[in-house]
C-alpha positions as CSV (number, residue, x, y, z in Angstrom):
1,M,150.7,4.8,-79.4
2,N,154.4,4.9,-80.0
3,T,155.8,8.0,-81.6
4,Q,155.8,7.5,-85.3
5,E,158.4,8.7,-87.8
6,Q,156.4,10.7,-90.4
7,K,157.3,9.6,-93.9
8,S,158.7,12.3,-96.1
9,T,157.5,11.3,-99.5
10,V,155.5,14.1,-101.2
11,S,151.7,13.6,-101.2
12,E,150.2,14.1,-104.6
13,A,146.9,14.9,-103.0
14,V,148.4,17.7,-101.0
15,R,150.3,19.0,-104.0
16,K,147.1,19.2,-106.1
17,H,145.2,20.6,-103.2
18,K,147.6,23.6,-103.1
19,E,147.5,24.0,-106.8
20,F,143.8,23.6,-107.7
21,L,141.8,24.6,-104.6
22,F,141.0,28.0,-103.3
23,P,143.8,29.1,-100.9
24,A,141.0,29.8,-98.4
25,V,140.4,26.1,-98.0
26,A,142.6,25.9,-95.0
27,T,144.3,22.8,-93.7
28,Y,145.9,21.8,-90.4
29,Y,149.6,21.2,-89.8
30,Q,152.8,22.4,-91.4
31,E,152.6,19.4,-93.7
32,P,148.9,18.8,-94.4
33,V,147.5,15.4,-93.9
34,A,145.8,13.6,-96.7
35,L,143.5,11.0,-95.2
36,V,142.7,7.8,-97.2
37,K,141.1,5.4,-94.7
38,G,139.2,5.3,-91.5
39,E,138.2,2.5,-89.2
40,G,136.6,3.0,-85.8
41,E,138.6,5.7,-83.9
42,Y,141.5,5.6,-86.3
43,V,142.4,7.1,-89.7
44,W,145.3,6.6,-92.0
45,D,147.0,9.1,-94.4
46,D,148.4,8.5,-97.9
47,Q,151.8,8.0,-96.4
48,G,150.7,5.0,-94.3
49,N,150.7,6.8,-90.9
50,R,147.9,5.8,-88.5
51,Y,146.3,8.4,-86.2
52,L,143.8,8.3,-83.3
53,D,141.2,10.7,-84.6
54,C,140.1,12.9,-81.6
55,F,138.3,15.6,-83.7
56,G,136.1,13.4,-85.9
57,G,136.0,15.8,-88.9
58,V,134.9,18.6,-86.5
59,L,132.6,16.6,-84.3
60,T,131.0,14.9,-87.3
61,V,132.0,11.2,-87.1
62,S,129.8,10.2,-84.2
63,V,130.0,6.4,-84.1
64,G,133.4,5.6,-85.6
65,H,134.8,5.7,-89.1
66,A,133.3,3.2,-91.5
67,N,130.9,2.0,-88.9
68,P,129.6,-1.3,-90.3
69,N,125.9,-0.7,-89.4
70,V,125.9,2.8,-90.9
71,N,127.8,1.5,-94.0
72,A,125.2,-1.3,-94.4
73,A,122.4,1.2,-94.3
74,I,124.1,3.4,-96.9
75,I,124.9,0.5,-99.2
76,E,121.4,-1.0,-99.0
77,Q,119.8,2.3,-99.8
78,T,122.3,3.1,-102.5
79,N,121.5,-0.1,-104.2
80,K,117.8,0.8,-104.2
81,I,117.7,4.5,-105.2
82,Q,120.2,7.2,-104.4
83,H,118.2,10.4,-105.1
84,T,114.6,11.5,-105.3
85,S,114.7,15.2,-104.5
86,A,112.3,16.9,-102.1
87,L,109.5,16.8,-104.8
88,Y,108.9,13.1,-104.0
89,V,108.2,11.4,-100.7
90,N,110.7,8.8,-99.5
91,E,110.3,6.4,-96.6
92,N,113.6,7.1,-94.9
93,Q,112.9,10.9,-94.7
94,S,109.4,10.3,-93.3
95,N,110.7,7.7,-90.7
96,L,113.5,10.0,-89.7
97,A,111.2,13.0,-89.3
98,E,108.9,10.9,-87.1
99,K,111.9,9.7,-85.0
100,L,113.1,13.2,-84.5
101,A,109.8,14.5,-83.3
102,E,110.0,11.7,-80.7
103,I,113.4,12.4,-79.3
104,T,113.6,16.2,-79.4
105,P,112.6,18.2,-76.4
106,G,109.4,20.2,-75.9
107,D,106.8,20.5,-78.6
108,L,109.1,20.3,-81.7
109,K,107.4,18.3,-84.4
110,K,108.0,19.2,-88.0
111,S,111.3,18.8,-89.9
112,F,113.0,20.4,-92.9
113,F,116.0,18.6,-94.3
114,S,118.9,20.2,-96.2
115,S,122.6,19.4,-96.8
116,S,124.6,21.4,-94.2
117,G,124.5,23.3,-90.9
118,T,124.6,26.5,-92.8
119,E,121.4,25.7,-94.6
120,A,119.8,24.5,-91.4
121,D,120.5,27.8,-89.6
122,D,119.4,29.8,-92.6
123,T,116.1,27.8,-92.6
124,A,115.7,28.5,-88.9
125,V,116.2,32.2,-89.3
126,M,113.8,32.4,-92.2
127,A,111.2,30.3,-90.3
128,A,111.4,32.6,-87.3
129,K,111.0,35.7,-89.4
130,L,108.0,34.3,-91.2
131,A,106.4,32.9,-88.0
132,T,106.7,36.2,-86.0
133,G,106.4,38.7,-88.8
134,R,109.5,40.4,-87.5
135,Q,113.0,40.7,-88.9
136,E,115.6,41.1,-86.2
137,I,117.7,38.3,-84.8
138,V,119.9,38.3,-81.7
139,V,123.0,36.1,-81.8
140,L,126.1,35.9,-79.7
141,R,129.7,37.1,-80.0
142,H,132.2,34.2,-80.5
143,S,129.5,32.2,-82.3
144,Y,129.7,30.5,-85.7
145,S,126.7,29.8,-88.0
146,G,128.1,28.9,-91.4
147,R,129.2,30.6,-94.6
148,S,126.1,31.8,-96.4
149,A,125.3,35.6,-96.5
150,T,122.9,35.2,-93.6
151,A,125.2,32.9,-91.6
152,L,128.3,35.1,-92.1
153,S,126.3,38.1,-90.9
154,A,125.6,36.1,-87.7
155,V,129.1,34.9,-87.2
156,G,130.6,36.3,-84.0
157,H,134.3,36.5,-84.8
158,S,136.3,38.3,-87.4
159,N,138.5,35.3,-88.3
160,W,135.5,33.7,-90.1
161,R,134.1,36.9,-91.7
162,P,135.8,37.7,-95.0
163,M,133.4,40.6,-95.7
164,P,131.1,42.9,-93.8
165,A,127.6,41.7,-92.8
166,Q,125.4,41.3,-95.9
167,V,122.1,40.8,-94.1
168,A,120.6,43.6,-91.9
169,G,118.9,43.1,-88.6
170,I,121.3,40.7,-86.9
171,V,122.7,42.0,-83.7
172,H,125.3,40.4,-81.3
173,A,125.0,40.1,-77.5
174,M,127.9,39.3,-75.2
175,A,128.9,35.7,-75.1
176,P,128.7,33.8,-71.8
177,Y,132.5,33.4,-71.8
178,C,133.1,33.0,-68.1
179,Y,136.9,32.5,-68.4
180,R,137.1,35.9,-70.1
181,C,134.0,37.5,-68.7
182,P,133.4,40.8,-70.6
183,F,132.0,42.3,-67.3
184,K,135.0,41.2,-65.3
185,M,132.9,39.1,-63.0
186,T,132.8,35.4,-61.9
187,P,129.9,32.9,-62.2
188,D,129.2,33.1,-58.5
189,N,128.7,36.9,-58.5
190,C,127.8,37.9,-62.0
191,G,124.0,37.7,-61.6
192,A,123.7,36.4,-65.1
193,A,125.1,39.7,-66.5
194,C,125.8,38.1,-69.9
195,A,122.1,37.0,-70.1
196,N,120.9,40.4,-69.1
197,D,123.0,41.8,-72.0
198,V,120.6,40.1,-74.4
199,R,117.9,42.4,-72.9
200,D,120.1,45.5,-73.2
201,V,121.0,44.6,-76.8
202,I,117.3,44.2,-77.7
203,E,116.3,47.4,-76.0
204,T,119.1,49.5,-77.5
205,T,119.9,48.1,-80.9
206,T,116.6,46.7,-82.2
207,T,113.0,47.8,-82.5
208,G,112.3,46.1,-79.2
209,E,110.4,43.3,-80.9
210,I,112.6,40.5,-82.3
211,A,112.1,37.4,-84.4
212,A,114.4,35.2,-82.5
213,F,117.5,34.5,-80.4
214,M,119.8,31.9,-81.9
215,A,122.7,30.4,-80.1
216,E,124.8,27.2,-79.8
217,P,124.3,25.6,-76.3
218,I,128.1,25.4,-76.3
219,L,129.9,27.8,-78.6
220,G,131.9,25.4,-80.8
221,V,134.2,27.3,-83.1
222,G,134.4,30.0,-80.4
223,G,136.4,27.6,-78.2
224,F,133.8,25.3,-76.5
225,I,132.4,28.2,-74.4
226,V,130.0,26.8,-71.8
227,P,127.3,29.2,-70.4
228,P,126.9,29.3,-66.6
229,A,124.0,27.7,-64.8
230,G,120.8,29.6,-65.3
231,Y,122.0,31.5,-68.4
232,F,119.6,30.1,-71.0
233,E,116.6,30.2,-68.6
234,R,117.2,33.9,-68.1
235,V,117.7,34.5,-71.8
236,E,114.5,32.6,-72.6
237,E,112.6,34.9,-70.2
238,I,114.0,38.0,-71.9
239,V,113.4,36.7,-75.4
240,R,109.8,35.7,-74.8
241,K,109.1,39.1,-73.2
242,H,110.3,40.8,-76.5
243,G,108.2,38.5,-78.7
244,G,111.1,36.3,-80.0
245,L,111.5,32.6,-80.6
246,M,114.3,30.4,-79.2
247,I,116.6,28.7,-81.7
248,A,119.1,26.2,-80.5
249,D,122.0,25.6,-82.9
250,E,122.9,22.0,-82.2
251,V,125.2,21.5,-85.2
252,Q,128.1,20.5,-82.8
253,T,126.3,19.8,-79.5
254,G,123.7,17.3,-80.8
255,W,123.4,13.5,-80.9
256,G,124.6,12.8,-77.4
257,R,127.8,14.7,-77.7
258,T,127.4,16.5,-74.4
259,G,126.5,13.3,-72.4
260,D,123.2,11.8,-71.3
261,K,121.0,14.0,-73.4
262,W,120.3,13.9,-77.1
263,F,120.8,17.7,-77.4
264,G,122.9,20.2,-75.6
265,I,120.0,22.6,-74.8
266,E,118.4,19.9,-72.7
267,H,121.0,20.6,-70.0
268,W,119.1,23.8,-69.4
269,N,115.4,24.1,-68.5
270,V,114.2,25.8,-71.7
271,K,112.0,24.8,-74.6
272,P,113.3,25.8,-78.0
273,D,110.9,26.7,-80.8
274,I,113.5,25.5,-83.4
275,I,116.5,23.2,-83.3
276,T,119.1,23.0,-86.1
277,S,121.8,20.3,-86.6
278,A,124.0,18.6,-89.2
279,K,127.5,17.1,-88.7
280,G,127.3,14.1,-86.3
281,M,123.7,13.4,-87.4
282,A,124.8,11.1,-90.2
283,N,128.3,10.2,-89.2
284,G,129.9,12.2,-92.1
285,V,127.3,11.9,-94.8
286,P,126.2,15.4,-95.7
287,I,122.9,16.4,-94.1
288,G,121.3,19.4,-92.5
289,W,118.2,19.5,-90.4
290,T,115.8,22.1,-88.9
291,I,112.9,21.1,-86.7
292,A,110.2,23.5,-85.4
293,T,107.0,23.4,-83.5
294,A,103.9,22.9,-85.6
295,E,103.0,26.5,-84.9
296,V,106.2,27.8,-86.5
297,A,106.5,25.3,-89.3
298,D,102.9,25.8,-90.5
299,K,103.6,29.5,-91.1
300,F,106.4,28.7,-93.5
301,P,104.7,29.2,-96.9
302,G,105.3,27.2,-100.0
303,L,106.8,26.7,-102.4
304,T,110.3,25.9,-101.0
305,F,112.8,23.3,-102.1
306,A,116.1,21.7,-101.3
307,T,117.5,19.5,-104.0
308,F,119.4,17.2,-101.7
309,G,117.2,17.7,-98.6
310,G,115.9,14.5,-97.2
311,N,118.0,12.5,-99.6
312,P,117.2,8.8,-99.1
313,V,120.9,7.8,-98.5
314,S,121.7,10.6,-96.0
315,T,118.5,9.9,-94.1
316,A,119.2,6.2,-94.0
317,A,122.6,7.0,-92.5
318,A,121.0,9.3,-89.9
319,L,118.5,6.6,-88.9
320,A,121.3,4.1,-88.5
321,V,123.3,6.6,-86.3
322,I,120.4,7.2,-84.0
323,K,119.8,3.5,-83.7
324,I,123.4,2.8,-82.8
325,I,123.4,5.6,-80.2
326,E,120.3,4.1,-78.6
327,D,121.3,0.5,-78.8
328,E,124.8,1.0,-77.4
329,D,123.7,3.7,-74.9
330,L,126.3,6.0,-76.3
331,R,124.8,9.1,-74.6
332,T,125.8,7.5,-71.3
333,N,129.2,6.5,-72.7
334,A,129.7,10.1,-73.7
335,R,129.2,11.2,-70.2
336,V,131.2,8.5,-68.5
337,V,134.2,8.7,-70.9
338,G,133.8,12.4,-71.1
339,D,134.1,12.7,-67.3
340,Y,137.2,10.6,-67.5
341,L,138.7,12.8,-70.2
342,R,137.8,15.9,-68.2
343,S,139.7,14.5,-65.1
344,K,142.7,13.8,-67.2
345,L,142.7,17.2,-68.8
346,E,142.5,18.8,-65.3
347,E,145.5,16.8,-64.3
348,L,147.3,18.2,-67.4
349,K,146.2,21.7,-66.2
350,D,147.8,21.1,-62.8
351,K,151.0,20.0,-64.4
352,H,151.3,22.6,-67.2
353,P,150.8,26.3,-66.3
354,I,150.3,27.2,-69.9
355,I,146.8,25.7,-69.6
356,G,144.5,28.4,-68.3
357,D,141.1,26.8,-68.6
358,V,139.5,23.4,-69.2
359,R,135.9,23.4,-70.1
360,G,133.2,21.5,-71.9
361,M,130.5,18.8,-71.5
362,G,130.7,15.1,-72.3
363,L,132.9,14.4,-75.2
364,M,133.2,18.1,-76.2
365,Q,136.1,19.3,-74.2
366,G,138.3,22.4,-74.8
367,I,141.7,23.5,-73.4
368,E,142.6,27.2,-73.5
369,F,146.3,28.1,-73.6
370,V,147.6,31.3,-72.0
371,K,151.1,32.7,-71.5
372,D,150.2,33.7,-68.0
373,R,147.3,32.6,-65.8
374,Q,147.0,36.0,-64.2
375,T,146.9,38.1,-67.4
376,K,145.3,35.4,-69.5
377,E,147.2,36.5,-72.5
378,P,146.4,34.0,-75.3
379,A,149.1,31.6,-76.4
380,P,148.2,30.4,-79.9
381,E,151.8,29.5,-80.7
382,A,151.6,26.9,-77.9
383,V,148.6,25.3,-79.6
384,L,150.6,25.0,-82.8
385,K,153.5,23.3,-81.0
386,V,151.1,20.8,-79.4
387,F,149.4,20.3,-82.7
388,E,152.6,19.3,-84.4
389,E,153.8,17.0,-81.6
390,T,150.5,15.2,-81.1
391,K,150.4,14.6,-84.9
392,R,153.9,13.1,-84.5
393,Q,152.6,11.0,-81.7
394,G,149.8,9.7,-83.9
395,V,146.9,11.7,-82.6
396,L,144.7,14.3,-84.4
397,I,143.0,17.1,-82.5
398,G,141.2,20.3,-83.3
399,K,141.6,24.0,-82.4
400,G,139.5,27.1,-82.2
401,G,138.7,30.3,-80.3
402,L,138.9,33.9,-81.4
403,Y,142.6,33.9,-80.6
404,G,143.4,30.5,-82.0
405,N,144.5,29.4,-78.5
406,V,142.0,26.7,-77.7
407,I,142.5,23.0,-78.4
408,R,139.2,21.3,-79.2
409,T,138.6,17.6,-78.8
410,G,135.6,15.8,-80.4
411,M,136.1,12.1,-79.7
412,M,133.6,9.6,-81.1
413,L,130.7,8.7,-78.8
414,N,131.9,5.1,-78.6
415,S,135.4,6.1,-77.6
416,T,137.0,4.3,-74.6
417,K,139.1,5.3,-71.7
418,D,142.0,3.7,-73.4
419,N,141.5,6.1,-76.3
420,V,141.5,9.0,-73.8
421,D,144.8,7.7,-72.3
422,E,146.3,7.7,-75.8
423,L,145.2,11.3,-76.4
424,I,146.5,12.5,-73.0
425,R,149.9,10.9,-73.5
426,A,150.3,12.7,-76.8
427,M,149.1,16.0,-75.4
428,D,151.4,15.7,-72.4
429,A,154.3,15.2,-74.8
430,G,153.3,18.3,-76.8
431,L,152.8,20.4,-73.6
432,A,156.3,19.4,-72.5
433,L,157.6,21.5,-75.4
434,C,155.8,24.7,-74.4
C-alpha cells in the first residue's frame, strides 16, 4: 500500500475517549485511531484512512472483519432470540459444546461458557481446585491471564499488575524464554532447565501437592515466547507426580492460529485436563470457554451461573467460525502463510541489526528489538518508531513483552502472501528509521 497522508481533523471519538474513559484504558499510537469499519483484512478509521489489520484486535478476528458467513449466523440468530441466560438450554450452545468435544485433544468433553478469557481462566482454576481438593496453582513468569483478582494474581509481569496479588496460593515458575534464558543456557544444552524449575518451585514454595499448572502454549502478552522442544512433556511429568492437573490457556493460541492444529498445545505430546479460550473463537463477538475432562467437570458442584455464558448469538458466531476454518482449511493456510511470513521476518532480521529475535508459530509471529545483539539490551523506543511509521504506511501491528520491545503480529487465518508482503514493506520502512 502507498504511504498515506494521515488526515489531521480532530476525532470526536478520541476526544470523548480521553475525557470520559478511565485513563487506564490505554490506546496505541501518538494520535489514537478510532476504527469505524472493517472488511476482510482491512479496517478504516473515522478520518477515512484504510489500514491492513495485522493484529486483529489482539488475535481476535480470526476469519476477517465482517465475514459474511459469521455475520449471517449472527443476524439470523439475533432475529430469533438474542439472550436466554444459562438457566435455559439453547441449541447453539449444545451444538457448540458437542463440536468442541469432537475437536479438542485427549479426553476433554464438557464445556462451560462465559464472556471472556479472564472468566475462562478463573473457571479453570476453580475447577482444578475443586477436582483435586488442593489450592495451589503454578503459573509462569511473563504470562498473562486477565484482569480479575485471580487472573491478576497469576499475571507474570508487573506492567499488568496494578496491585499486589489478591489470591493466595499462586506461584510463578521461570518462563521458557530461550532468547533470554534465565539460566544462561541455550536450547541445545539446557536439559529443559526451565521445565525442571517447575519441579523446584513446587518443592520449595508449595505444600508439594498442587491443584494445577496453567500456561499459555505460547506466552502471548509476554512477547510470543515459544517453549523449546520437550518442555511441556517434561512439565506434565512433573505436574502429574505432584498431583496436579494441566491447564492450557489457549486464549491467543487457539483456533488454528499456530498452524495445522486446532490448539497450540497439540504441538506438544501432552494431554491437558482443561483448556480455556476466548478471543478468536467467535471472530470478535464476546465469548469465553472452558472445557474439561468429565472427571474434572463432574466435580464442579452446582449451583453456578454466567449470565451471558452460552449466549445464543455468541455461540452461533463460534459455530460459524469453526465451520469456516474447516471448510476453507485455514489451519493449513495459517501454517503456509505463517511460514512465508516467518521467512520474510528472518530476512528483515538479516537486514536490520536492531532485530534480535524472531519467533512464533503459524500466524503468531513476534519480533524482539534490541540495541545490541550481544548485550540484548531491550529497545522499546525502536518499537514505537516502527509503530508510527507502519501506521503511516497503512498497516496496524501489535506489541508486547515485559520491556515493551516486541512487535506482535496476529494476521487473520485467511490472510494471503500478498498481505504479508504489504506488512513487510511497511515494517521495512519503519525499521529504516531505527
